[in-house]
N, C-alpha and C positions, 0 to 999 in steps of 0.2 A: 467517638467518630471513627469510622473505618479508614484504613490507610487506602490510597488510591495507586493503582498500577500506573506507572509513568506512561504519559502519551507519547507515540512515536517522536513527536517534535522535541520533547524534553530529553528522551533518550538519545537522540542524535546530538542534541546540544551538550549533553554530558559527555558523550563520546569525543567530540570535538575538543572540548576543553581538556579532557584527559590526555588526548594526543598532543595538544599544543603545549601543555604543562611538562609532559614527559620530554618533549623536545627541547623546551626552553630551560628547564631546571634539572633536567636528569644528570648533566655532568656534576653539577654541585652536589646533588644527592649520592652519586657513586664516590665522589671525593670524600665526603663525610664518612660513608660507610667503610671505604678503605682506611680512613684514619683510626677508626675504632679497633682495627686489628692489632695496633701496637701503640696504646695510649701512653706508655713511658717515653718512647721516642718522640711522639708528637709533641708532648708537653716540654720535653727537654730542648727541642728545637725552637718552640714558641718562646721559651725563657730567653734563650740566646737572642732571638730577635728583638725581644722587649728591651734587654738591657743594652744592646748594641745601638738600637734606634734611640734610646734616650739616655745614653751616658753623659751627654754633654748638657743635660738640663741641670737646673739647681739640685733637684731631688737626686739625680744620678750621680752628680759629684759629691754631695753629702754622704751618700751610702756606697760610694767606690764601686759603681756598676762595671767600670773597666776590669776589675779583679774578679767578677762574678763568672764562674764557669759551670757551675752545678747548682741543683736546687739546694743543696746543703750550703753551699757558699752564699746563695740569696737569702736564706734563713739567718745565717749568721751576721749578714750585712744589714738587713732590714728588719726592724721590729715590727710587730703587729701593729696596723694602724686603724685608727677609727676617723670618722669625718673631721671631728675637732682637730685632729693632728695634721690633716691635709688642708684644712680651711685657709690657713694663711697662704698656702702656695696657691690654692685656687683664686683666691681674691686678688692677690697681687699679680698673678698671671693675667687676669682679666683686665685689671686697671692699667698695667704696664705694657703688655704684650710680650713680656719676657718669657723664655722658655723655662718654666718652673718645673712642670710636671712631665711635659711631652715636648718633643721637638716640633710636631705638627700642633698648630694652634687649634684650640676648641672653636667650633663654629656654631655650637648649640650647647645648652644645658638642660638636663633633666632636673626639674625642681621636686623635691619632695619634703614634707614637713618633717618626716621622721617621727619618733615617738615623743620626744621632748625637744624644747629649745628652738633656736633660729632655724629657718629653712636650710636644708642641704641642697646645693647646686652641684650636679655631678656633670663634669665636663665630657663632651662627645666631639671627637674630631670628624672631619669630612669622611675619612676612611671608616669612622665608627658608625656614622649614618648608613654607609654602604653596607656594612656588616649586618645592621639591624634589619635593612632591606633585604639581604640576602637570606637571612633566616626566616623572614615572613615568607619568602618564595619557597623555601624548603617546606614549611608548614602548608602552603598552597598545594605543592606537590603531593604531601602526605593526604590532603583532604581529597584532591582530584582522583587520586588512584585508589583510595580506601573507602570513600563514601560517595553518596549522590548529592553532595553540597552544592554543586554548582549547575543543576538543572534549571534553577530559576535565579531569583534576585537574592542579594546579600544584605541582611540588616546588621551593619557593623557599627558598634559604638566605640568611639574612641575619646581621648582626652582633647583639651584645647591645645592646638599647635602652638600658639604663642600667647603665653599668659603675661608677659612683661619683658623687660630687658634688664640686663646686668649693668652694673656702673660703666663698663666699657662699651656698651651698646649691643652686645651679643644677646640674642633671644633665649628666652627659656620657656619651657612648657613640656607638652608630651609628644615624644617623637612618633607615637602611633597617630597622632592628629596631623603631624607634619607630613608624614609619607602618605596619609590618606588624601590630603590635598594635591600631593604631587604624582598621583597616579595618572596614567594615560586617559584620554577621554573614552577610550574604548572601555577601559576597566571601570571608570567611574559610572558608565551607564549601567552597569550591573548593581551598583549601590543604591539603596533605598533612601538613606539619609543625606541631605546636602552637607558638604564638609562644614558649612557655617553653623550648623546645629551646635556643634561644640563650643562655639563662641558665645553663645547666649549665657549671660552672667547669672540671670535669675534661675535658682535651682529649679522651682516648680515649673516655670515657663519652658525650660529646656525639656523636662520630661514630657510636658504636654505636646510640643512640637514633635518629639520623637514618636509618641503614641498616636499622633494624627497621621504621620507617614506610615507608620506601621499598619494601622487599621486600613489605610487606603490601599495597600498594596498586597493582594492575596497570593502573588507569586513567589513569595520568600521561601527559599529552599535552604538557606544557612543563616544562623545568627551567631554573631561573634562579639563577645564582650569579655573583658579581663575577669569580672567578678560577677557570679550568677545573682548576687543580691540586687544588682542592677535590673535585672529581668523580674525579680519579685517586686521591686518598687514599681516598675513600669506596669506590671500586672494589677497592683493595687490601684494605681492611678486610673487605669482603664475601668476597673470595677467601681470606683468612686465617682467618676465623672463620665460615665459612659454617654450620657444624653448630650453634653456639651462637646464631646469628642466627635460623636456622629454628626452632630450639626456643623462642626467644622470640616469634616470629610465632605458632607453634602455641599457646603457652600463654597469649600476652597479658601476658607478664611481663617485665620489664626488670631483669636481675640487675645487681648492682653498686652504683652511685652512688645513694644515698637520695634525693638531689635529683630523681632521674628517676622514682621511684616512682609519683607522682601522675599521670604522664603515660602510664601504661601503655595500650596499645591494646587493642581487644577481641580475645580469643582468635580465631584464624583457622586452625583445623586444615586446611580445604580448600586455603587458599592455601599453607601450608606443604607439604601433600602434592604440589601442581602443581609447585612449585619443587624439591622433592627428587626427582622424576621426571626433570626437566630436568637436574639436577645429576648423577644417576645415568647418564643417557645420555651427557652431555658432558663431565662431570668438572669444569666451570666454569660459573659463572653471569655472563653479561654483561649490560650494560644492555639490549641487544635482547631477551634472555630475560626480564627483569624487567619492562620497559616496551615491549612489542611496538608499542603505538600512540604512541610518543613522536614529536612532530611538530616541535618547536623546542627548541634549547639556546640560551639567552640569556646571553652572557658576554663578557669581554674576548677579543678574538682577536689583537690587535697584540702588539708587542714580543715578550718572552720567553714570552708566553702561548700562542704556537703550539706550543711544546714539548709541554706537556700535551695540547693539542688533538690533535696528532699521535698521542700515546699513546691517546687516547680513540677515535680514528676506528674502529678494528676492533671496538669495543665497541658502538657505537650502531647502532640499526636503520637500513637503507637509506633514503636520501631525507630524513634529518633536516636541517632548516634550522638552520644555526649562525649565530645573529644577534648582531651586535656590540651589547654593552651601551652603549657610548659612552665618550668620554673623560671619566673620573670620578675625582675625588679627594676627600680629606677636606676640602680647601679650598673646592672648588666643583665644580659639574657643568658640564663643558666643552661637551659636545656631546649633541644628541639624534638618534637614529636615525629618519630619516623614511622609509626604504625598506628593508625586511627582505630584499629579493632582492639589491639592490646594496650594502646597508650604507652608504648615504649619511648621513652624521653631520654635521649642521649645528650650528655653534657656537650657543650660547645668547645670542645677540647683543642680546636684549632685557633680559637680567639681568645681564650681565657685559661690562664693557669690557676689550677685548683689545688687547694690544700685542705686538709680536714682534720678534725679532732674528734675521736669517738665521744659520743654524748655523755657517758658516765665519766669518762676522764676529765672532760672540760668542766662538769659540774662539781667535781671534787678537787679542782684546782690544778690539775695536771694537763698540760698542753703538750701532748705528744703528736707532733704533726705527721700526717700521712699524705701520700700523693694519690692521684686518682687510681692508679693501677693496683693499690694496696688495699682498696676498700673490700668489705666482706658483705655478701648479700644478706639482706634481712636487718642489718645493723642501722643505727643512726648516727649521724655526724653533724657537727657544726661546721659551717663552710666559710672558708677565706679565699679571697680572689685577688689575682693580679691581672689588669687588663692592659690593653694597647691604648687606652684612652686616659691613663694616668692614675689608676687606683693600685696601690701597691700593698700586698699582703693584707688586704682590707677585711675586717672583721663584719661579716654580714649579719651576725646574730640571728642566723636561720638554721633551723635543723631539717636535714633531709634523710631520707630513708633509701637504701639500695634495693630496687625491687627486681633486679635480674641483671642479665648481661647481654650485650650485643657484640658478638665477637669477643674482643678482649676487654671491652669497656663496660663499666658498670652503668646501669640506667638508675636515674634518680626521680625521687618525687618529694614534693614539699610537704613537711609534716607540720610545722608551726614556727612562729618566731620564738627565738630563744627568751624573748620578754615574756612569753606565755607560761612562766613557771612561777609558782609562788611557794613560800615556806614560812610558816608561822613558828613551828617548833621542830623543824626538821623534817617534814613529811614530804617535800618536794612534790607539790601537786602539779601536773601538767595540764595545759589547756586541752590537749587531745583527750585525756582521761575525763575531764569535765564534760567536754562535748559529747563523747560517747555515752557517759552515764545519764546526763540530762535527757538526751534524745531517746535513749533505750527506756528510761523510766517514764518519761513522758508518753511514748507510744504504749507502754503496757497500762498505763492509768488512763488512756484516752484523753489526754491533755495537749492541746495544740500549742507547741512551743513557737509562738510567732516570733519572738525575740527574747533572748536571755543574756545575762551577765552575772558571773560569780565574782563577788569581792571578798578578798581576804582582809578581814579586819583584825590587825595585830592586838589592838586594845582589847577586843573581847575575846581574843584567842579562838576565833571561829570564822565560818564562811556563811555569807548571806547570798542566796540566789535571788535575783530580781528577775522576774519572767513576766512576759505579756502574753496573755492567752485569751480565750473567750470567757464566758461565765466562770466565776471561781467563788469558793467559799473557804473560810478559815479551816474547815475540816479537810477539805481538799489540800490545802497548803501543808497541813500536818502530815497527811498520808504521802504527799510528794517529798516532803523533807525527809521523812523516815526511809522512803524507798531509795531516795537519791544517796542518803548516807550510807545505806547498805552497798549500794552500787560502787561507791568510791572505796569502801573498805575492801571489796572484792578485787578491785582494780589494782590498788595501791597499798602494799603491805605496811609501809611506814605511816600511811594515814590511819590504818586500821590499829597500829601499835599506839599512836598518839590519842586516837579516841579511846581505846581501852584503858589507857593511863589516865585519862581525864585531863591530858594536856591540851586537847582541842574539844571545843564545845560542839554539840550537835548543829548540823546545818539548819539554817532558817530560811524561810521562803517568804518573799513580799511579792504580791501580786501588783503588776504595773497597769496603768490605764491604757487604753487603745492609743496607739500613735506614739508611745514613748520611744520605742526603738527607732522609728523614722525621725523623732526629734533629736535623738542622740547623734544619729548619722548627720543630720542636717547641721547640727551644731559643729560636728568635727570637720566637715567639708567647709564650713564657713571660716574656721580657724586655719584652713589650708590644706587639709588632706584632699588629693585628688578624687573626685567622686567616682570615676571609672575604675580606679584601682582601690577603692576603700576597702579595708578589711576590718571587721569587727574583732576586737579582742574580748574573747568570752570569759577570760580569766585575768583579773587584775588586782592590785592591792588598792584597798579603799583610800588610801593616802595619795595615791597617783591618779585617782579618777577624778577629774574636775567637774563631771556632769553630775547633777543633783538628782539622782534616782529616786531618792526619798520624796522629793516634791511631786513625783508622777505615780505614787503608790496609789492603789484603790484604797478608800477609807474602810476600815473594820466595820 
């Protein structure tokens, strides 16, 4: 479908938004730009503020915050922390109200299931919520000045604002959902989805409601969601249940979940008829058909997210800007995108004290800590953060890459979780290597990689690729396995050495039945992972993977 030249009305609307955003958020934008000129001084000042503010907390007294003057002092006083080390402080602080981690009490918690074990509840103070809001405004500034995202409506997908309450009564959930609800009425009028959509507990019902609202609104110019796999899932639903969705648009009624009944949109027979004609002509509805004036998709683009982005590419209108959302986790916001065209993501150096260990050093047991100003372009690092909300030298188990510099500050992109590394006989195979090799091999062989996961089987001394695709044959599986094995050899010299020596068996390929990837995701969400921020781990140890992929195999 051809792109449309913006009508005078939308051009004027975008100009008004640009002017308003520049006026409202320009000072914060300039302040962050100014901070990038001297990251060493900014980080040193931030450390002084953190230890001074929290010296009289339990954690501050235990670790001698009053004696900390420099980053070196801080590293000597505070060992690297993981969540289990902080959990007793978090839980006691919530139950008692004592000042365990921060002088200011938490008013909210980000809940995340993590990789294994009990849920992690990340404390957020009132000032922390304001910082999250300020960083959202900076991204709005970037979008308004660098794209045409605000010519029309915004289709923003968030998490649930309040998923439950802690023992002391404090709410936990997704801060993006909380702030979505708290926007002014003027801002909320630009959003397509009612805030209550995120509160629908039923997984399929929530997507159905999102699809109905999305189909009913042709004027969407911006889509925002943390993970692009959410958009792939929504697209699949639209293709599988088109008739029921168009009927809901026509009637303004949402069948199924009672919790969605109060959110039914207004009946729109004319819109349903337009989409029905497109469907009759093409046999399918793409995002280009639904939102022909879509200008920007704001989402994660790094790591394994490039897989769903590749699947979305053919569905989007031509010329859509794909804008990096930034390095964002439940624990903290790591970067802010200051250039929508180049996706320059600057660390939140005024809010977060960063430490890094070079990837190779960390993975060989040497923790040589570096500060932000010491990073080298092109290299990869593990991340450790200290926040104003009570995380101290916290091991994120994330790997980032330095993509360039803005003034004196390195720009960062997320590469993968540190968890996404396996080693059976010393080959140290990385998730990024597997993703690149599978995608390149599948594209070369004409295989549609709808979903895949590589499992490291230590007992068999080899790797098995479970892949969901279209029609497949055993012969095609052999060809794919051989080509993938060659690709991994070219990418990873240690893998090649272990294969040549016979210490690693050849890659095996097992075809999965349609829907296996969706079933895996649904199970993980049911077990506590937040849907909006769900990330597939495409490389895992077989012993750590609880999902039974073998039961989803296509029979030989």
